[in-house]
N, C-alpha and C positions, 0 to 999 in steps of 0.2 A: 716428685710425682712424675709419672710418664706422660709426656705430652701427647694428647690424643690425635689421631689422624682425622681429618675432616672429610666430609662427603663433598669434596670439591676436586676438580681436575688438578692433579699434582704436576706442576711444570718441572720442578727440579728439587733435589734433596742433596744437601751437602753434609758436612760433618756435624754441623750444629743446626742449620736452618732448613726449613722447608718453604718452598715457594709454590703457591696455589694460584690458578687462574680464577677470576670472578666472572662467571658467565653473564651476570646481569650488569657488570661494570666494565665495558670495553676500555682497554688501555690501562687497567688497574690490576694490581696483583696483591695477594695477601702474603706477607712475610712473617713467618712464625719462628721464634727462637726457642729451641728445646733446651733441656737441662743437660744434654750430652756435652762431654768435654773431650777434646782431642789433644794429642801431642805426638810429635814426630810422624805425622801423617796417618795416625791410627785413632779410631774412635774408641775410647776407654769405657769400661764399666766399673761400677755403676755411675750414673750421672751425678751432678751436683745440684741438690734441691734448691729451687729458686733462682738458679743461674740464668735461665732464659728471661725472667722478669728483670733481673739486673741489667743484662745486656740491652734489652729493649728500652728500658727507662733511662739508662745512662746515655744511650744514643740520642734519645729525645732531648735530654738536657743539653748535650753538646750541640745538637742542631740549633738550639736557641742561641748558644754562645757564639756560633759561627755564622749566623744568618747574614751579617753584613759583609762577609767574605765570599760565600758561595751558597747557592740555593741547594736544596736537598730534595729527595724523592718522596718525602712524607706527604700523604694526601689526607688521611683520616685515621682516627683511633676507634671508629665504629666497627668493631670486629666481632666475630662470633663469641658468645659467652664462654665457650669451652677453652678459648685461648686468650681471653681478656687479660691484659697486663703483660703479655709476652708477644704480642703481635701488632702489626700496623699495616694499613693499606697504603701501598706505594704506587708510584708511576711505573709503567713498563717502559724501560729505556733500552737503547742500544748500548750495551756494556762494553767498555774497552777491555781487551784481553790481557790486562796488566794489573798488578798490585803496585800502588805507588807508595813505596817505603821511604820514610824519612828517619834518619838516625841522628840524634843529638849526642849520643854516647856510643862508644865502641864496645860491642858485646855480641854474643850469639854468633850467627854465621858471618857477620861483619868482622868480628874478632878473629875467627878462623881464617878468613881470606886475608886479613891484614898480616897475620903471622906468616903467610906464604909469600906475599909479594909487596907488602907495605902499601896496599891499595884496596879499595872496596868498590866494586862495580866500575873499575877503570879510573876512580878518583884517587890520586896520590895523597897519602897522609904523612904527617911528620914522623920521624923516627922517635923511638922511646915511649910510645903509647902503651898503656896497660889495658887489660880486660876491665871495662868499666870506666875508662877515661872519658872525660867530657871533651867533645870536639870543639875546636875554635869556632866553627860555624856548622850548623846542621847540614847534612848532605842528603841529596836525593838519590836513592839507589833502587830503581824499579826492579820488579821481578815478573817474569812471564808466568801466567797462570798455567798450572798443570792439571790434568784430570784427577779426580778424587782418588786418593791412595798413592799419588805420586807427589814428589816434592817440587814446589815452585822453583824456577831457575832464575837466579840473579842475573841481570843483564846490564849492559852499559847503555849510555844515553843514545849512542848511534843505533843500537839494536831497537831501542824504543822508537826512534824516528822511523825506522823501517816498518815497524808494526802499525803505527798510528799516523804517521806523517809529521813533518816538522812543526806545523802550526799547533796541532793538538799536543804534541810532545812538549812544546814550550808552555802551553797552558797548564798541562798536568804538573809540570815541574814547578811553575810559579804558584799554583793553587796549593799544592802539597806543602811547600815550604811555608807559605803564609799561614795555612791552617796549623801546621806544627808549631810555628813560633807563637801564635796566639794561645794554643792549648798548653804549650810548655810554660808560658808565663802564668796562666790561670792555675795549672797544677802546682807549680812551685809556690805560689801564694798560699796553697793549702797543704804544704809540707810533702808534696809528692813530686818526684822526678819522673818526667816522661822520657825514658831512655830512647825508645824508638816506637814507631807505630806504622800501620799500613792503612791506606785509603783505597777505596774503589770508586770509580766515577763512571757515569753513563752519559749518553747524549740524547737530548730530545730531538724531535723531528725538525725543529727550527735551528738546530746546531748548538743550543745552549748546553754547556757541560754542567752536570749536576752531581753532587755528592750522594752516594748510594750505599746500600748495605749497612752494616754497623759502623760506628765510628768511635774511636778512642775508648774502647772498652777493655777490660782485663784480658779478653780473648785476642784482641787485635793490637794490643800495646804492651809494652813493658813499663809497669809502674813500680818505682822504688821509693822507699822511705828516705826522705832527704836527710834525716838526722843520722842514719846509719850508713849512708853511702860513703864509700872510700875507694878510689881507684886501686885496682889490683886485689881488693878484698870483697868486692861486691856490696850488696845492701839487702835489707829485708824487702821482699817483693809483695805487691798486692795484685798479682796476676797468677797465671797457671805455672809459673816457674817452680812453685812448690811441687807440683805434680811431675814436671820434667826432672827435678832433682831426685825425687823418690825413684822414678823409673831408672835413671842412669846410675844412681849411687847405692840404692838400698834394695831394689826389687830383685836383682839378679838377672834381669832381662837383658839379652844381648840385642842392642839396637840394630846391629848389622845382620841379624838373622832374619829368617822369613817367618818366625814365630810371632803370634799375636802377643801383645803385652799382657801381663797378669792383671787380675781384677784389683782395683784400688782398695786398700784397707779402709775401714770406717773412719779411722782417725785422720787419714789423708784427705778423705772427702770432707770431713768436718772442718779441718784446718783450711782447706781451699775455699770452702763456703764462707768462712769467717773473713778471709782475705778479700774476696769479691765484695762482701758486704761493707768492709771497711773502706775499700776504694770508692764505693758509692757514697758512703757517709762523709768521707773526707772531702770529696770533690763537690758534691751538691749541698752539703750541710744539712741534708734531710735524713729521714729515717728510711730504713730498708722498705721498699714498696711491697705490699702483699701480693702474692702470686695471682690472686684473682681480681685485683683492682687495676683499672686502667689509669695510668699516670696522665695527668693533664697539666697544662701550664698554670703558673701562679694566678693569672687573671681568671682562670676558669674554676679554680678550686673552691673559692669562697661561696658559701650558700647564699649570700646576699648580692652576688654579682648581677649587674644589669646589662651584661653584654648582649648585643643583638644576636639572632640566629646566625649560624654559619652562612657566610655569603651575603648577609643582609646588612642594611645600614639604618633601617627604620627604627622607630621608637620601641622601646621595651619597657613595660611596666611604668609608663609615664616619664621615663628619662628622655631628655633632649639629646638627639643624636646629630652631631655636626660632622659632615664629611670633610676631610682635609686631603687634598691631592697635591703631591709634589709637582714641581714644574717639569712636565714631561709632555712634549708635543705629540706623543703617540696616543694620548687620551684626551683629545679636545672635547669639551662639553661634558666631561665626567662629573662636574659639580653642578647640581641643580639646586639653586637657592631661590626661594620666593622673594618677591619684591618687598614684602612686609616682614618684620621680625616674627619668628615662629611663636605663636601664642602659648604653646605648651610649656609648662613649668618643668623645671628639673626636679628630680627626686629629692625630697627634703627630709633631713633628720635634724630636728631642732633648728638651729641657725645655719647648719651645714647643707651644702648642695652637692649633688653628684651628677656629672655629665660624662657620657660616653663619647669618645672621639674615635672615629674610624680613620686610621692612618694608612695611606697607600703610597709609601715612598718608593723611589727607585731602589732596587736590591742593593746597589753599591753604597747607598747612604742610609740603609736601614739601621736604626738604633734600637736593638731589641731590649735594652735595659732601661730605656727612657731617660737616660742621663741628660742627653742634649735637650730633650723636651722640657725637663725640669728646669734646667739652666736658663733656657730661653724664656719660659714663662716668668721666671723670677725677674729677669731683666726688663720684661714688659710691665712690671709692677704687680704681678700676680704671685705674691709670696705666700708661703704656708700651704702650698698645694702638694698633694701626693700623687705621683704618677706610677701606676702599677704596670708591670711588665706584661707584654703580649703583643699580638698583631693589632689589637685595639688598645687604646689607652683609657683607663678609667681615672678621671681627675676629680678629686674631692677637695672642697674648700668652701669658705664662707662667701656668699654672694656670687657664686660662680656663674649662675645663669645670666646675671646682669653683665658680667664681664664678657662672657661668650657672645651674648647678643649685641654687644657694643663693638669694642675694638677688634676682636677676633673676627666677628661675623662680617663687618663691612669689608675687611680685606678679602675674604672669600668671595663676596659679591663682586668686588672690583676685578679680581682675576677671572671669575666665571664669565662676566659680561665682556671683558676685553680679550678673552682668549688666553690660554696658557702660553707663556713665552719663556725662552731660555734665559737663565740667569746671565747678566752681563757684568763682567769684571774688567774694570779699567786697568791698563798697564802703562805706567808713566815712563816716557823716554826723556832723559836728560842728555845734553851733549856729552859724549863719551861713554854713555851707558853701554855695557857689554851684554847683559843678560835679559834684555827686554823680550827678545824673540823666544828664548827658552821659557820665560815666565808665561808668555802667551800660549806656547805649546802645552805647558802643564795645565793651564786653564782649560784648553780644549780637551785634553785627555781626561780631565775630571768631569767633563760633561757640561761645561759652561762656555759662553761666548766671550773671547777676549776683545776688548775695545781699546785701540791705541789712544793715549792721551799725551799731548805735547807739553813740555815744561813751561813754554811761554804763553800758554792759553789758560784762561780761567774757567773754561767750559768743561765740566765733568761728564757731559753727554748723557746724563741721567742714569749712570751706572749704579749697580747694586752694591759694589764694593770696589776697592782700589788696591793694587799691588805696586809698591815702590821696589823695583827689581834691583838686583845686585849689579856690580860693575861700576867703574869710576864715573862720577859726575863732575861737572865743572866745579872748580874750587877746591879740589882735593889737594892741590899743592899748598894750600893755606891750612885748612883743617877739614878733615873729611866731612862732607855734607854741609859745610857752613854756608856757601853761596847758594847751593841748591835749595836750602831751607828758605831762602828769600825769594824764590822764583814765584811767578804768578800762580802756577798750578797749586802750590802749597798753601797759598792764602785761601783758595777755594776748598782744599782738602781740610784745612783747620776748621773752617765753618761747618763743613759737612760732618766732621767727626763729632762736633758738639751735638749734632742732630742724630747721631747714632750710626753714621756710615762706617762699615768695617774696613780697616786698612791693615795691610800686611807689609812690613818693611823688611827686606832681605839684604843683609850685608851692608852695602852702601845705603840702601833704603833704611836700615836700622839707624845708621849714622845720621841720615837726614831727619828721621823722626826725633832723635835726641836733640839735634840742633834746632829743630822747630819747636821744642819744648812740649811735643805731644807725648813724649816719654821722658822720664827723668834720667839723670846721669849722662855720661859721655863715653865715647870709644877712643882709646889711645893706642899707640904703637904696641904690637905684640911684645910679650916678655922676651928678652934677649934680642929684640929688634929683628926678628926673623919672620919672613913671610911663611904662612902656614897653608899647606895644600894637602888634603887627605880626606878619607872617608871617616867621619867622626861619629862616635856613638853618643847619643843624648838620652837622658832620662826625662820623661814627661813629668813635670812638677805640678802642673795645673791643667785640668780639663774644663775649667770654668771660663773659657773665652770663646769668642766667635770662631776663632781659627784652630781651636784644639778640642772642641767638644766631641769629635769622633774618635779621639784617642782614649786610652785607659790610663788612669792614674798609675804612676811609677813604670809605665811601659817604656821599654828601651827601643830606640829606633836608630837607624843608620842614615846619616845625611852627609852629602858632600860639603866640604868646607874649603874656602880659599880666601885668605885675607891677610893683610899686613897690619891693619888697625882694628883688631877684634878684642882688645883688652878692655872689658867693661869696667868702668870706674865710677864710683859715687861716694859721697860722704857717708859717714857711719849712720847718721840719722835717716838718710834716704834708704840705705840698705836695710835698716831695721824696719822701716815702713813697708818696703817691698816684701819682706819676709812676713810681717804681721798681716798684711792684706792679701797674701797668697798671689802676689803679682809676679813672682818668678815663675816662668812658664816652662823653661827648659834649662837643664844643667848638663855640663860636660861630665862624663864619667872618667875622662882622662883629660884634664884641663890643658889645652894646647897653647894658650895665649896669656895666662896670668889673670884672667877675669876674676873679679871679686866674687866670692861665694860660689865659684865655678859656674857663674851665670852665662848661659848661651842665648837666652831670650827672655824678654819681660813683656808685660802688658800694662795698659793704663788701668785706672780704677774701674772703669765701666766695662772693661773686657772686650771692647770692639777694636782696639789698636794693639797689635802685637809686632814686636821687632825681634829678629834673631840674626846671628852672624852666619851660620851654615845655610846652604842653598837647597831648599826643598825642590826648586824647579829643576835641579840637576839630579834628582832622585825620584824619577817618575816612570822609568823604564828599565827593565832588567838588562836589555842588550846594550844600551848606550849610557846608562847611569849607574848609580850606586844603590840599586834596588828600587823599590816603589814606595817607600815609607813617606816620601814627600807628597804623594797624592792625598794623604789624609788631611793635610792642611786645607786643601781646596774642597775636599769632601766634607770637612767640618763646616766650612762656610755654607755649602749647599744644604747640609742638615739644619743649620741655624735658620737660613732663609726659608726653607720649606716649612719649618715649624711655625713661622710667623704668618702663614697663609690664613 
């Protein structure tokens, strides 16, 4: 279908999208995706039916998957009926004049540049790569936006700095790589290789950088079939590569000429449409959305949903609404809880109850899939609950209104009356500790308050959690962590652990936890008796702990490691128990120390104590560390604690 023009002020029109002003909504724009398709800086005819709906709905789906990494420009889907399903209302932003391209595989213009100088956008790459080779690490290769009809120009990082400044350049670099890594993992799980992609970002008036335009669609990305991919031979694509190939190999069109490309044959249009639809189906697991239907979140699709009106927290159809606010000093008094329990009953279906919980967490700890919420509720004794995805959480279970009015509700009351305070994380210093200051810095970067704890004191200062940092403690010349385990502070920590206190032991802290019998097994000298110091890749084996609930199962992360006694050892029965109870939290992808079962970290049965050998506190900054994956440990804790409010 031809996408109609609207009786609205047209702000801009690109190859595929139109951008309208909304006179009655200042600061808001209407972004419409048409069915037009472009290649080599030309708009082709005819369009691909339903393409605009796919681009819009797939972008909406990705916005949800990326919500904990970066905010986006989506405001509403309340659009004119003429463009329903292919349009969204978005924020008006100051857009950066660059496309942020990330390449995980070498192909396209990157392959052409590599053939010339063995580099892409100034980044040197190894010899011997082929068209379609997977890169050891994804690379950030920005491009300067060109006027319509002209080709965007690949630029190096220094050029980017000149365009946007060093601080913004660093933010765009970090955000782009984090988004790509998340998306690449999600796509790979669904049998799709995300070869490369481009992002566009804008800036709000307060300086916040926001993801804008489309994201991770077949137009902005190269999607390959993982089963058919082979370096040097390519792969079946789920993007507009089919159109590109027809233009360059079959159409007879000379790309270097000034002539317009020929019209696309019907079979090319149909084949391209099928590829776009398959990309949607594979990634989302859903059916192709109808062109005239507005896509909504899972929480809004159900006809029996009891979600409050947009922007509201009040009761809907008799459901009890409980506001939950994350610990953020910027919103004092945001929770208004009456002195007496709310007399309203929850929505009841037989013996089941349904409660709607409005969650307003910090963006950096948002858990759009509800996994952390589910895990936390289970540990609080609320088993058998279902948490539906969305900005609000719909929780269904037996006797839920009594639970919510009891344990959950008094916690909200306490926080509301006492004021919202920053999470306090204790950092223990033993004689000889090397990494306590790095651990404290990681806590601050994650948005919490570090509290120093001395080994000889039994006072835990009322902290919400404890970190036993890496670095040598006294007693290491006997057995790593043996004397530290007998220190006064550890007696208090053992008691607090029984009451549910979260504890993270890093390197020597892991050794202390084992020697304190808070974790099973022990740590021995590394295999071949060699000290190990490198950036280590770990695979997340469990997200069901206080310290890992912000990760994704099977996610791969990079964490700095430095240890001489990191060889985890346990008897066969203990190892079998750890595996059966899902207590192995992290595994090495390339075991550096001989640890049994490739174990890099474990948890106790309750999931509140985690020990690992690599150092997340050394992996919290791009400039001085091994990436930022280490921050997710501390953000997991904040997610857990915020869910208990």
